[in-house]
PADREN-661484 format. One record per residue (C-alpha): residue in one letter; y negated, z, x. Coordinates in Angstrom, 3 decimals, padded with zeros to 6 digits. Example, Ala and Ser with C-alpha at 12.3 -4.5 7.8 and 13.67 -1.06 7.14 Angstrom:
<atoms>
  type         Y         Z         X
     a   004.500   007.800   012.300
     s   001.060   007.140   013.670
</atoms>
This chain:
<atoms>
  type         Y         Z         X
     m  -005.480   010.124   008.270
     r  -003.768   007.837   005.248
     p  -002.233   008.866   002.194
     q   001.365   009.971   002.365
     d   002.596   006.213   001.038
     k   000.412   004.370   003.678
     l   001.663   006.850   006.564
     e   004.284   005.504   008.031
     e   002.255   001.950   007.550
     s  -000.591   002.774   009.367
     l   001.241   004.544   012.363
     q   003.757   001.322   012.202
     l   000.130  -001.185   012.680
     a  -001.445   000.943   015.257
     r   001.935   001.743   017.900
     e   002.156  -002.071   017.575
     r  -001.618  -002.078   019.803
     g  -000.702   000.432   021.887
     l  -001.884   003.017   020.646
     d  -001.112   006.981   020.945
     v  -001.234   008.325   017.596
     v  -001.825   012.040   015.997
     s  -001.378   011.533   012.249
     a  -001.955   013.896   008.939
     s  -002.072   013.271   004.776
     p  -005.156   014.682   004.032
     l  -004.773   013.168   000.393
     l  -001.609   013.688  -002.233
     v  -001.300   010.563  -004.620
     q  -001.150   012.100  -008.279
     p  -000.081   009.058  -010.830
     i  -002.047   009.863  -013.797
     n   000.483   011.818  -016.636
     g   002.812   009.588  -019.372
     a   000.062   008.765  -022.208
     e  -002.848   007.734  -020.387
     g  -000.586   005.387  -018.632
     a   000.386   004.305  -021.638
     a  -002.839   003.800  -022.830
     i  -004.301   001.696  -019.866
     i  -001.109  -000.646  -020.925
     e  -002.065  -000.791  -024.817
     l  -005.774  -001.843  -023.312
     l  -004.093  -004.553  -021.391
     k  -001.874  -005.886  -023.923
     e  -005.117  -006.109  -026.586
     g  -006.648  -007.811  -024.260
     a  -009.326  -005.801  -023.857
     a  -010.747  -007.044  -020.075
     e  -010.911  -010.488  -019.504
     v  -011.304  -009.480  -015.230
     v  -008.874  -006.662  -013.842
     v  -009.766  -005.722  -010.741
     l  -007.067  -003.864  -008.931
     t  -008.730  -002.060  -005.480
     s  -005.138  -000.605  -003.434
     t  -001.496  -001.426  -003.446
     t  -001.363   002.023  -004.801
     g  -003.279   001.166  -007.652
     v  -000.779  -001.406  -008.563
     e   002.503  -000.154  -007.864
     v   001.133   003.560  -010.351
     l   000.461   000.018  -012.616
     d   003.688  -001.487  -012.498
     m   005.010   001.662  -012.792
     m   003.531   002.855  -016.361
     a   004.144  -001.450  -017.567
     t   007.782  -000.313  -017.150
     e   007.687   002.972  -018.845
     s   005.888   001.213  -021.457
     r   008.423  -001.711  -021.122
     a   006.238  -004.031  -020.235
     e   006.315  -006.927  -017.934
     l   002.840  -006.644  -015.890
     a   003.014  -010.092  -014.909
     t   002.596  -010.832  -018.561
     l   000.300  -007.910  -019.238
     l  -002.408  -010.234  -017.040
     a  -001.593  -013.492  -017.289
     g  -004.339  -013.426  -019.225
     c  -006.546  -011.837  -017.130
     y  -009.109  -013.462  -014.306
     n  -007.668  -011.045  -011.403
     i  -009.081  -010.259  -008.329
     a  -007.877  -008.105  -005.844
     i  -010.587  -006.203  -002.897
     g  -008.163  -007.140   000.004
     p  -005.580  -008.862   001.038
     l  -002.660  -006.640   001.161
     t  -003.508  -005.313  -002.682
     a  -002.868  -009.926  -003.269
     e   000.210  -008.970  -001.211
     a   001.578  -006.284  -003.479
     m  -000.074  -007.856  -006.611
     n   001.954  -011.217  -005.673
     d   005.064  -009.417  -004.760
     r   005.236  -008.620  -008.267
     g   003.972  -011.917  -009.901
     i   001.094  -011.003  -010.669
     r  -001.703  -013.827  -010.123
     v  -004.806  -013.476  -007.626
     d  -007.554  -014.886  -008.613
     m  -010.122  -014.251  -006.151
     v  -009.956  -011.699  -003.044
     p  -013.397  -011.338  -001.672
     d  -014.355  -012.622   001.687
     e  -016.060  -008.837   002.349
     h  -012.500  -006.542   001.901
     s  -015.378  -003.882  -000.448
     s  -016.742  -003.408  -002.811
     d  -019.651  -004.164  -001.649
     g  -018.297  -006.690  -000.466
     l  -016.856  -008.190  -003.995
     v  -020.017  -007.133  -005.875
     r  -022.875  -009.585  -003.520
     q  -019.775  -012.223  -003.078
     m  -018.786  -012.529  -007.248
     g  -021.101  -010.068  -008.820
     r  -023.558  -012.632  -010.494
     q  -020.431  -014.718  -011.628
     l  -019.500  -011.930  -013.922
     a  -022.200  -011.287  -015.761
     g  -021.572  -010.525  -020.121
     k  -018.075  -011.042  -018.887
     k  -015.457  -007.574  -019.742
     v  -014.368  -006.364  -016.412
     c  -012.374  -003.914  -016.277
     l  -011.772  -001.507  -012.969
     l  -007.644  -000.208  -012.214
     r  -008.291   002.360  -009.791
     s  -008.240   006.001  -008.197
     s  -010.485   008.906  -009.498
     h  -012.510   009.011  -006.450
     g  -013.061   004.829  -006.056
     e  -016.781   004.068  -004.762
     r  -019.192   003.818  -007.343
     s  -021.106   001.187  -005.840
     l  -018.304  -001.752  -007.538
     f  -019.174  -000.212  -011.044
     d  -022.889   000.210  -009.945
     g  -023.049  -002.672  -008.959
     l  -021.566  -004.919  -011.323
     v  -022.789  -002.889  -014.146
     e  -026.224  -003.858  -012.585
     c  -025.209  -007.329  -012.394
     g  -024.615  -007.270  -016.271
     a  -021.233  -007.103  -016.552
     k  -019.438  -005.535  -019.364
     v  -017.818  -002.576  -016.748
     s  -014.995  -000.322  -018.369
     e  -013.130   002.453  -014.954
     r  -009.830   003.371  -015.948
     v  -008.376   005.524  -012.997
     l  -004.199   005.261  -012.471
     y  -003.945   007.746  -010.364
     r  -005.595   010.879  -008.303
     l  -006.523   011.971  -004.821
     v  -006.163   015.488  -004.706
     p  -007.289   017.164  -001.362
     d  -004.522   018.622   000.634
     l  -006.332   021.207   002.830
     g  -003.482   023.609   003.641
     s  -000.655   020.175   004.717
     p   000.341   020.938   008.371
     e   000.426   018.123   009.621
     l  -003.824   018.180   009.019
     k  -003.662   021.638   010.414
     y  -002.196   019.941   013.566
     l  -004.754   017.206   013.892
     i  -007.357   019.590   013.743
     d  -006.011   021.621   017.128
     e  -005.379   018.924   018.864
     s  -008.829   017.734   017.319
     m  -010.519   020.620   018.575
     a  -008.970   020.755   022.301
     g  -010.138   017.410   023.127
     r  -007.168   015.563   023.080
     v  -008.254   012.856   020.038
     d  -010.156   010.327   022.370
     a  -011.399   008.415   018.756
     f  -010.709   008.656   015.332
     a  -010.825   006.341   012.005
     f  -011.280   007.183   008.457
     t  -010.708   005.348   006.116
     s  -012.643   006.857   002.954
     s  -015.423   009.421   002.293
     l  -012.830   011.387   000.767
     s  -010.636   011.820   003.635
     a  -013.698   011.975   005.688
     e  -014.231   014.923   003.923
     t  -011.305   017.418   003.371
     y  -011.084   016.318   007.194
     i  -013.881   018.632   007.498
     t  -013.514   020.826   005.123
     a  -009.907   021.889   005.794
     a  -011.248   022.030   010.258
     e  -014.380   024.220   008.434
     l  -011.138   026.688   007.994
     s  -010.216   027.486   010.972
     y  -014.246   026.380   013.051
     p  -017.570   026.478   013.025
     r  -019.058   023.159   011.115
     e  -021.684   023.027   014.119
     d  -018.408   022.441   016.542
     i  -016.456   020.442   014.452
     i  -019.848   018.043   014.448
     a  -020.032   018.407   018.013
     m  -016.760   017.347   018.817
     l  -016.731   014.521   016.399
     n  -019.710   012.962   018.680
     a  -018.672   013.429   021.325
     h  -015.969   010.725   020.598
     l  -015.436   007.901   019.336
     v  -015.484   007.587   014.916
     a  -014.596   004.512   013.624
     a  -015.628   003.648   009.824
     m  -013.675   002.224   006.831
     g  -016.314   000.585   005.319
     g  -020.408   001.528   004.341
     p  -019.494   004.111   001.616
     t  -016.980   005.588   004.296
     r  -020.156   005.531   006.907
     r  -022.857   006.676   004.617
     k  -020.834   009.689   004.111
     l  -019.729   010.396   007.827
     e  -023.718   010.026   009.421
     g  -025.010   011.883   005.595
     m  -022.662   015.185   007.797
     g  -024.280   014.592   010.914
     i  -021.863   012.207   012.891
     h  -022.438   008.946   014.527
     v  -020.469   005.981   013.883
     s  -019.887   003.169   016.307
     v  -016.935   001.162   014.476
     v  -017.198  -000.085   010.831
     p  -015.154  -003.908   011.154
     s  -016.392  -006.776   008.864
     s  -013.221  -006.349   006.474
     a  -012.497  -003.086   005.294
     t  -009.074  -003.248   006.580
     f  -006.636  -000.368   008.045
     a  -006.323  -003.178   010.858
     a  -009.637  -004.680   011.129
     m  -010.860  -000.837   012.238
     l  -008.632  -000.659   014.859
     d  -008.790  -003.521   016.390
     g  -012.664  -002.092   015.935
     i  -011.769   000.523   017.952
     i  -009.622  -001.286   020.537
     s  -012.561  -003.662   021.306
     w  -015.125  -000.330   021.397
     k  -013.275   001.392   023.860
     a  -013.182  -001.917   026.159
     g  -016.447  -002.502   026.048
     a  -016.893  -005.331   023.869
     p  -019.948  -006.517   022.769
     a  -020.899  -006.177   018.911
     s  -019.789  -007.584   015.642
     p  -022.010  -009.734   013.527
     a  -021.199  -006.724   010.565
     g  -022.831  -003.359   013.490
     g  -018.789  -002.590   014.094
     q  -016.962  -003.148   017.518
</atoms>
């Protein structure tokens, strides 16, 4: 389950690993409107941020589109900032646009960024540029460390409960024809359950998931699933989709657990 702009790349990663895939996009990506985007670009022009954190390739793409619409060069806007990418794919998207990447946390997650950089950002003006459903642990953790944090939404993630692909995935799941589930965000997990409840009792959905392998791409997704009564077997130490796929394959092969608790 991936947003539409990530789906093809994710399918390729899974197929390269010899996996048979049933896929769906449970979330629609909606960039903010032109006026909101122009306000973010003006903020960057004015130098209001010392540190900029980008948390997804989608965020980089949307920000670049906003800069282009405002007749600004994104790399120039961010040249005076300390630029943090949450993970290697985000860093790659930034590099492709000529944006200097100053730091990528060793653990590619909000919690990992806070643990590694939080104290160093104390007193700094930090701007988080991300989706409407960014993990609160990043904002709260940096504030707790003493950073002066502002948050700007670049795009909204909207559940698409009527997606025919999602309905097919749910029906295949409930029929027992899906062996492993790869949840990449708290919102996609919640959307899957909500959409499934339109056709099946909640207790049957939870029981089905608990009878199969469930993987979560990071700690917040794991906590969301476990809060709904779902057992999570795989959480990769590196919160990337590729690492989660590798964890699923290792778990199925009976490999020992990793130090981070995933497999």
